[in-house]
Steps between C-alpha positions, in 0.01 A plus 500: 500500500531185707141410416573535129798264528281244679244515218770455230649208685159340534432535125841354414431203721168444323674513163758246606226281644303520178809408297562198718138385449560487123782250526373147427618263770515145372455245776496126491128489578410721201678296234550151644172353375364771277557710192474863605437761231719809519239767430537752782717809545673529167653809345510552123650730245447493122814533292822306487815541703691200630636708787153476648585144601766617751395484865657847565269661246245729664153403378314722745365707212352194325131427508376248750229242428370159600346249256534133421557598134806720520414667170170640632516808718160472661356190337393697191768740379797350317846599617695393187324494167597256229870532428570725802751420776425546870724449802359354821675499840417341834679467835515152648678336795543133588405427859722295731227236517542420130668160475457423127598656170256748348378468140292708260236414243412768245204516265540774240396609154815669387867479599681590823831510686513425873763677713590448865708779653599617155608154379317339207383160623248404227446611140156394375490576128670806357410846626555783252350837412505380137185293449665286230771390745263402781477125554179399673533245780257373762688285755190397693610135510847578641628529858751788531749519786501819713835517691394701808736566791355435846433817698609741224266748335533461123358663190305284254485687167313398186559639152183412303389568142134453400559300178180332398537312169368636171217251461210473563434848368192567711621331815679764706502532876677702764813293513579284796772416748439314826776396738456218751740396774528174692747262660697254291353215700147606415595558133615138479188371675238299311217642711285685247335706779816630663709500184230616262743702287729208405339171602171594337680584177705181523181302542366680194811398303482144630141477381612607153780242506249231591275615215795503260598143586142381465459680165824352363397150612158528335658650187738205463221247559246645259759588236610135512137392461468725196825371345399135545132556418496792251133445419417609857550867416356620829826388666693722257276801569532447875880468469512834317297663778733351762804627309373859521417445867859385560633808321272715715625342822864536396434867423348560844793330674757700301305824561614527861870471418514743206560874488385758249270272293192478717243603242631270228517205738147576615386531139671171413361282777153657502481441123608138548233431760228655282598288198519192722149569630364556149640164384346340809162644404546353152570162666174525691310557176662189350445281806137606538450463122372853456555699179709816510235765553472877528576492874838337439581755230404786733716362782788453252458860386499618863813292564706667230346838576611459861855422385502820293360697795799396713680797346226729629380363833634294789529131390454381859155660495402407142588131543243425771233692307555284191508191720143572607387482135711187449353309795151626420546349152600163649200508738265575208656220293474251789133578560428474128663153484360365828270241343762385252795451739412540868842399637698752295237770548501454879881510526535805277204679657614453861864593432396807298267620774783469755738692276239760414439568870876520562562758227206710614662506847833590337339799329348604830844468661656718230228758564561489875162348579659188653779522759605135511777422252410208273751562221717209617230268366528641147730214380244243611219696340683487167559125540149402613338487154795316330509246785125443471532463123786252548286304748216484251727392213637228727146399590398493133807294410425255783135478399595422140745237624231348721253494211762331283560238769127436532467469124800268493344283770173486309687406185684225687175369642341504157806327361466218752129468426557496129805276509294183527263624232794586276653156546169343395464734210857425398417135431185596314688761296777255418243254366327774304835618362579148382164468332527843349854428382380189319222702339743772398744247357218344299390848387860581406526181294169582332619854437824378346309258280260776397791732433665238280172448317461876448853531370443203269170653393679823414754301299226310320315827440808643332540171312139531391578846366776338290304197377334667203820680407698179523243318286530779241878481506500116467244508218737677260786245515248212492351642178846514350570141611172376347549690175857389448409142597229486229735653242774256597258209468411606143872541416564142618235373257659700216843370595376141482357563153830644379686203644281273300587705194870488588536876505755531778561868448137584569507265802792693645325830446183372671704359793657845550153655519392234750807572709426873507142426603620273780736772623209744513285240677782452753537879549132557567484190719780636719317832518187326627716302739648823644154648547384190687814499714441868590143420598615213720772715653245769593254251647737309725637628833809719489827348613615843615826460312615804308638455153610733222188602307439730205257754649405640158402158365311416819305825496423479125381139527262571789371813332398303188361206698289724721372700203397196294348341809276804556419516126396135509242578773387834356526529121400869521808593707782675318795692636818654370800319643818706530833353605808698576773256599856598593713248307804575718344324798598149399416221740401574860535261793137442609251222575328491159178327614445757780594805296283373214201487735569859607523629141193302395301636796595860422422460126167330576405786735597754231275322243218494755538875567494607132214256423290653782559846362417377147162371624414853617645687200477327158730765347776416743814337352660259752880506519719272712872564513772266628851639527833409655795716588842452650665752735802491728292383793188329367349293222158661452191326354200731443143404412282800406140548394290802404198402710316701767780480758478386861322715764724620785304317771528176298868554422588471870349148517580334167791297640296368794402130481141429386437860399341530154282746310379237253147358525446190710630189326741688272791540740648351817679815619830310521656595166668827593571380854688193369673713235616745768644218713674339199669827400591632846571182696597259227711738290589786742337742263222758505150503358362852462188647348446837333150603406317805367124537497347443152849462347617156607725300727858375488636213710879509531716199596852595614745212529853550636753512217 
């Protein structure tokens, strides 16, 4: 019996010894300059009961395990599946040698509550058995205080829910929670080796802040260039790329301080960086003067396909894969443009090769093929290509400025060389200008003289048209004068005979006959005098003075004179003359000499038109119509003929000086041009023409009423 008691006592002592071995003793040497992971000697129980946080609770029936990931039982089997809650407990004691506060750093994919001796000390997200109420939170950038009491064994309990977010659909893993412990002094250290949990992350954040400041600075500079020089569109494209890069960086920086929105933040900033890179690639095509080809379209398609795949697969893995295609596209473009632009091609090629190598290493690191962490250089990797592009744009701007300065210097040198030549040429040119001016003045005087001669010739031509008509008109009153003179002479002889006879009554009768004859002689003499005065008035220069004139009388007189003049030259010519005068017109304030020339010119042209048609068709009956009409606005004078009409191409030119369709020697081409000026400029009227092929032409003079 005594031996049995000894054996039981020995076993109990072993049990107590084993229990003491499973208490984590935290000494100053273990946490002073190091982050120690709490992965050994944990107990776990699936389910949820907050009483399990109490130190008095007996967890001897719980399962024991050791693993750096506290949600993996043996490195493979998951303890808590998605949405399940697990409790974890561990015994710890602070050694007397500990002379600094103790802190925690937790990396988790889910939510948790941290208890010390039954007291909740940290709530990281929201733990709930209802999946919709779980709030995901990963506090990996935070330092959490652990209020240990020196020399006292305490219970560290963790209530953890495996709450991976909904997206990406095909990116599920075992869930994760790692707990690290260190001293407060080490947590505040900037030594990235000793304080790799916090200082390394802070360096990572600082790198992103540096990149953000640099991106904002470049964005402001190149946006300003684009605003002031909008034709330099490459600055606008580059500014747009930098804007998306800024949004990406802001998203990354806000990612570490947010809870419950990890996927959407990741989707947002990964989308921004892809769009920024695509715009950068477009900039390279423009700078290297390459057309948008199939490769660019394929990379663009892969870009937007990658964005869509973020809902399916891990964006942190898809981004580097797309980047390989992106940098490979830049390398291809640089090699293709090497001979055209060596500077740009070298800069883009070298920077792309560096980035391509970096992202290949990043993929290897994600896959566990590389142990050394290089993710802190990601901000600089994103900024390398934009910085190189900015350097090249600055170089190109400086080169253009230098070329402009060189050209300006050459221009100034040429200006100095040519200045003496110009001064010599100036004197020569001034002399030539003087000589040429004298020649031009002489030519102008000759031209004016010729113009006056042409105008006078046109007047004399119209006077010539009237000569025969005037002679015909004067002949009639002269015949009357001659006849009545002879009769009067005979009556004087008879009167003398009767005087000798003493027959006074007969003498009186004869004297009355003589008186009547003298009155008729006087009447026809005045008529001839009026005809001569009209001829003189037409032939002399116009005074330009308007006076009241009977338009109907003027038109009728020139119609008859023109007709008889043409008949005198061509006895075979006959035409029906039709007048349709509005007697209500009365006298109109015009320059009679000028308006007479216009009417005569139009009537003469009408006679010419019908005579030409008569020569071609003997059965044709020429008709010329002159009419006047009074309206509220205008006094209208119309001259119509039934000739062949005026062709459309000729109609456009008939009022141009020196244009005529008559044979050489029969017209000066000034008649209608002078008529147009007299009506429009001299009388503020209008001269219009209406014509129909094979039916005739009508010229219409409209004078203001």
